[in-house]
Every structure is written in C-alpha cells, then in structure tokens.
N, C-alpha and C positions, 0 to 999 in steps of 0.2 A: 430601267430605260432600254433592257433589250426585248423586252416585251413591249413597248410602245414602238420602237424602231420595227418589229415584225407587222404589228397591227396596223401601222400607216401602210405598210407594204403592200400587206393584202388590201386594205380599202382601197388604197390606189388604184391598186389592178383592176379590180373589180368595177370603179369607176370609169375606167378607159374602155378595158371589153364594155361596158353597159350599152357605152355609147357609138359602138362600133356593130356590135351583132344585136341582133332581135329571132334565132330560132332556138330550135331544145336540141340537148344530148341526153342521155342514159348511160349510165356504167353500171355493167353488170358484174358480176360471179356466176364460180360457177352452182351455187345456189338457188341465187334468182332465176336464172335456167331451166334448174330442176324444176323448179315452181309452177314454170310459166309453161313446160309441157305437158300438152294433156292424155300422154299416151297412160298406160295402166302402169307399166314398170319400167324406168328409166335411170343410167348409171350414168356418171361422170369421173373426172378423177384428174389430178395433180403431181407432177413430181421433181424431183429436183435433186441434184447432182454436183459435188461440189469440190472445189479444190481450190484450197486456202497456202500460200506462202509467206510466212514472215521472212522482210529483207532486213538486214541489217550489214555494214559495213566494218563491223567488229568481230560477230558471231556466226558461227554456220548454225543452221534450224533445218530441222525438218519442217516439210509439208503434209499437211493433212489430204486425205483425199476418203470422200465422205457420199453416200446415198442420203441425203441431208433426210430428204423429208420422200415417201409415197402412199400416195392418198387416194381413196377411192371414197365416189359419194353414189350412194342408192337411193333412190327416191322413188315411191308408189301413190299412183293417184287413186285414189279408193270412187272418187266423184267427181263431178266439177265444182266440186267446197272444199271437198277435204282431202288434205296429202300431206305426202311426209316425206322429212328429208332426213339422209344422216349421211357423216361424216368420220370415216373411220380414215386413221393414220399411224402408220408404221416411221419413225423416227432412227435413225443412224442404225437402220434394219436389225434393232433389240430390243426397240421399245415402241410400245402398243398403246395408241389414245382414241377416245371415240372426243371430238371436237365439235360437232352438231348432232344432236339427235332430237327432231321435233317435229308436231302435229300443226298443222296451219289448217283452219277453216274461215272458208269466206262468205262475210256476212252479204256484203255489196261491194259496190266499187269500187267503194274508198275504204272498208274498214274490214282486215282479216283478225281473227283469235289467233296467239300462236302460242305454246306454252311445250317444256323440254328441256332442252340442252340446248342453247343458244347463246350467237356471238353477243357480247357488250357493243354494243354501237361507240366505240370511242373510236375518232382518228381516223386514215384509211385506210392502214394495211390488216387492222383487223379482222375486217369484213372481205376485202381486198386484198388477199394475201397469194393467192396463184401466181408463181414466177415472171409470167409474161406478163402480169399488168403492172409490174415496178422494175425502177431500172437497180442494178447494182447486183450480184450477186447475191448478198445479205440483205434482211431486211434493216432498214433504218433502227439504229440503235436509239431514237427515241421512244419505238415502237416495241423494244425490248425490255427498256427499263422505267419507262415514264406508262404508257399506255396502260396494261403491258402485252404484247402481243404475244403468242394468240390466248386472247382474255377469254372464256366463256363461261357460264355458271346456270344452275338450272330456275327457273323461275317461268311466270306467263305474263300477256300483256294484247296488246293491239298494235298494229302496222298496219299503213294503207299509203296508197297515193293517192293526191288530188291532180288531178291531170288539167283542171282547169284552171288551178294555180301555180304548176308545175310545182309542188311541194310533195316528197315522201316523207314520212313518218315513221318513227319508232316510241313505243312507251311501253316498258315493263318493268316488274317487279320481281328481282333475281335476289339468290343467296348473296351471301358477301364474301370477303377474304376470309382465310380465316388465320387470325392475328396469332391466337394461342393454341396448341394444343398440347401442353404438356411443357412445352419449350418457343421461345420467340421465334419468330417466324418471318418477320419484318425488320430492315435494318437499313445504314444508309447505305451498304454497298449494291443493294440490289434491289432496294426501296421495297415496292407491295409484289414484288414479280412471286417470289415465293408460296407469297399469301394465295396463289388461286387455288383452287379447288376441285377446277376441271370437270364435277361433277361425280368424282371417283371418292363413292364411302362420304360425300360431302357431309356436313352438319350443320345446323343454323341456330341463332341463337335472337337476331333481329333480320328485318328484312331490307333489301335496299335496294335503291328506284336509280334505272335509267333509259335513256332516251337520246333521242339525234331527231333532227330536221333538216333536211337536204333543198335546195333549190337547183331546181337546173333548166330553169325557163330562158337561157340567154347561148344563145348559138356556143357550143364548145368549154362551155362555164358548169362548175358544179362546184356549190359552196357548202360545207357541212357543220352544223353546232351541235356537240351533242354536251351531255349534263351525266353526271354521276354523284348518286348522295345517300349517305346511310354511314353503317359504322361495320368495324371488321367482328366475327365470329370468334367466339371465345368458349372452351372445354371446361372452364372455371365455372359457370353455371350451371353445369349439369348437377342435379342434384340436391342444390341447395335449399336450406330451407327458408320460404320468402321473409319469414319476421327475423334472419337474421344477417342484420344489418351490417355487421362488422366483416363477414364473410364475400355479403354484396361487394360494398366498397374496398375490398379486397379484388374479387373479380373485376369492378368497373377499370382497376386501372390497368388489366392484361387488354383494353378496349382500347382504338381509335378509331376516331369519325375523320370520314374521308369525306370530304366535297374537290370533285372531279371537274374541269369542262375541258373541252376541245375547240376547235375551231380547224379548219379544213380548206382548202382549197385547190383543185385542177381546171386546167384549163386548156382545152387546144385549138390551135388555130392553122390552117394546113399541116405544113412537118416540124411545128413549134409545138411544145408541150410545158408548159409550167405546174408546177406543184410546191404543196407548202401546208405547212402544219406547226400547230401550237396546242401544248398539253401543256395543262399547269392542273397543278393539285396542292389543296391547303389538308394538312393532316393535324385534329385535335386530340388532347390528352396525353402527346406524345413523350411530358417529361412526367408524371407518372408510369407509363408506359417500358420509359428506359432508364427509371432506377428502380421498378417493378423483377423486370426481366434483363438486367445489366446490357439492353438491347444503346444504338444511335441513330438509332432514325429520324430524321427531318421531320421539320411540321412545316416544310415548304420544299416542294419538288416543280419543278420544271423542264417543261424540251420543244424544242424550238428545229425546223428542218426548212430552207428553199434549194428548190431544185430546176433546173432549167437542159433542157432536151432540145435536140433537131431531127428529125427525119430527112439525111442528105439525099437518098431515094428518093423523097417525094418532088425533088429539082427536077425530074426526069421521068419521062414514063415508060425504059428501058427495061424497068425493073419490077418484079411482084414483090417482092420482099421488102422489109424496111432495116433501115443500118442507120443507127439513134446514138452520135457520141454524148455524152450527158454531164453534169459537174453538180455536187449537192454537198451543202454547208451546213453543218448540222452541230448544234450545242443541247447537250444533256446537262442536269445538276441536280442530285437525289439530296443535296443537302442545301439550297437553294437558300432556306433560312431553317437556324436549328433554334431551339430553347437552350436558355442559360445551364443545363446541367450537362452539358457534351460540347464538344467542341466541335467549329465546323469544318471540313477535312476536303481540303482540295483537292485530294484527290478523286472526291465524288465530282467534278464539276470538268465535264470532257470535252472535246473536240476533235469532229470528223470531219475531215475533205476527200470526200470521194469522186473520183475523175474515170470514165471506162464508157463503155462501150457495148450498145444491145444489138446482137444482127436477128431480127424475125423472121423467121423462114417462112414460117406464116403467121397470121396475128396468135396461134393457139402453140407455135414454137419459136424458142428462144436459147440462143446460145452468148453466151456472155462473159463481159471478162472487165475487169477496173481494180484502178490502183488507189490503194487508201492512205492517209497521213492521219495519224489521230496521236492525242496527248492529253493529260490532264492538268492542271493547275500546279499539280507537284511535280511536274516533269519538266525536265531541261529542253528540250528535243523532242521532237516528232518520231515517232515508230512508224514503220511502213508495213504494208501488209497488200500481195496480189494475191485477187483472186480470179476463178475463171468456174463459169460453169454452165451446166445444159439446164433448161427448167422447160415444163410443158403442162397442160391442161387441155381438158375435153370436155 
C-alpha cells in the first residue's frame, strides 16, 4: 500500500507539471562539470562539517562535532575525446577512500565509453551527494540503508545524452556486493550496506548489471528510473573443483540474488522545490544464506521519502542568497518481507521526520540546520536530534 500511494503521488505530480511547463532543466554534480571542462587539468571538491546533538527530556547527551567529509576531485582531459575523473575522500579526518576513478572516451555526441571505479546510478544522492545539492545536514536514511550511498564499484559501460529526446542514460557491467568473505556481511540491520566493496581489493565471482534513464524535457523537472540486477560475490567459490557438486552447493548458499529498482523525481518552480524517491529491493536465496551464515537478512527491502522546500528569498529581489525551509518525511524497512526461517524485526522499520532550513550564501556554499524526529516500530515514542553544519562545493 505504501508503494502504491507514493507511486500515485509521483505520477500525479508529473501529470500536473507536464501541463504547465515545456522547457528544459538539467542537474549536474561536480564530476559532470569536470567532464564538461575542456582544460587539460581541472580540480573540484566539496566538504561537510557537522554538529549532531541528541535531545532528550530525561537524559543528558554529548553532541558530536565532525569534519564529516573533505573531498578533492581531480580531472585530466587528454584530448577532446578522452578524459579522466577521480574523487578522493577523507572521512572523519582519519579515513581515506577513492570514490570515483574512471576514464571516459567520447565516441560521438550520443555515446561515451566509461570504465573504472564508478558510482552506481541508483536514486538521487548516490550521484548528487555534494552538500549544497540536498537539504538537511545528513543525507536521507533511505540513501544510507537501502540504496546504499555512497555506492561505487569497478566496471565498464556506456553513458550518454540524447538531447533531442531530453534523455540521459547509463548502462554498466559492474562488480557486485561482497556477500561472503569468510563471514556474513549482509544482515537485517544494515541491509546491503556492509557489502559495498568500494574498489578496495575487491573480488568478483559473477558480474552484475546496472543502469539508469533520466528524462529532463519539462522545465524544472527531472525524473529518473534506475535498475540493478545480479548476485552478491562469495569467496567460497575460490579454488573449488568444478566437479565437486557438494562444495559448489555449499558455496551457492553464501550468495544472494539482488534485484533493485529506483524511481526519483526532482522539481523546481521558482522558489518551490519538490523531491521524492522510492527504492525497492528483492533478494533471492535468503533462506539458504541465513541458515548457512546465521544471519537475518530480509527478502525484500523498501525505502521512500517526499520532501517540500521553498526559497523565501525568491519572493524579493533584495537578497542574492537563498533561504530554504524544508520538511522531509521518509520511511525505510530492511525487513519489508522475510522468509520463514527468521522473525520480522520491527526495529528495522524506521520513520524519520526532518524539518530545517538551508541558507545558501552562494549556490555552492550552504549553512544548514534541522531537527529530526525518528522512531522504529519497536519504539514507543520518537527520539529527537538537532543537527547543524556547513557544506561547500567548487
């Protein structure tokens, strides 16, 4: 029922908007801008500093201050056809990750070949995750536990823009989630999140496929449809004899089939901004996986949110900046459906209500604050959190 209601909301919004608009808007992230730059060497980056304070009427709680992310993007254009993009991230001052590192070769105006460490095109935030591009200090929880952001794997494929049809597309063959490396990496609490290999000594036992199509032919509107299909990877297959049926059957029980679909919508009309997203995953072979590895992975996961924001400074010409109050309602459930061998855990169904304000001093520098109410179905009342932060991109 939740899925149908959100689908009706998104489809109805699109129909109304389509009757009122006939121009084009496009959304870009930092990597897109590096790819468009024709200089030899280019740089970009983004950063995020957070303050998170739990609020309780019964207990005292320390807040946390964190340089959550500091990211540098480096690009190099070898010629008009061949370009390189990389993204190096420092998290919490002490962790270093490579989030992107790929080559792109332009065949013509409609087709580009791409290979390397790439972002999986699922939902909004996984590709457009720079702090000024979204409201709220923290990224939506749906993009943490269901998508799961920031999700990237090694692979190759094609991407392009069919301007005449106002369509962008991506289609890749990629490495899959690590489902078993001697231990179970997937469970009900974290879903698929702990299985991201991130290109760090990653291994492969079977290829996975992912793609996305985006339509931007209506002024202010961007609609995305994403898909992901494949199996998790397992070290249990390594060095197995091909005729050892018993060992192969045992290895098969450490693998989960993943089918994921995402629908997202962004709409901008003057000061009004609407955003919605739905991510649904169906997982196969979870009964065998849970029995073999003593896990509690669900067979279906779902997450969705809807957000409304308005730039109050758009009502006057006196201000160069933007002041954007917003409210977001989101739900995610990593135990949307479970098989008979485990019990559905109500703690894995979570509701978040986030209300806050973003002051965009410039389009690329933002000061944020928000207040969150959140609870699981096993809680009696909502917990509360105050967040504040600074974000920038260039």
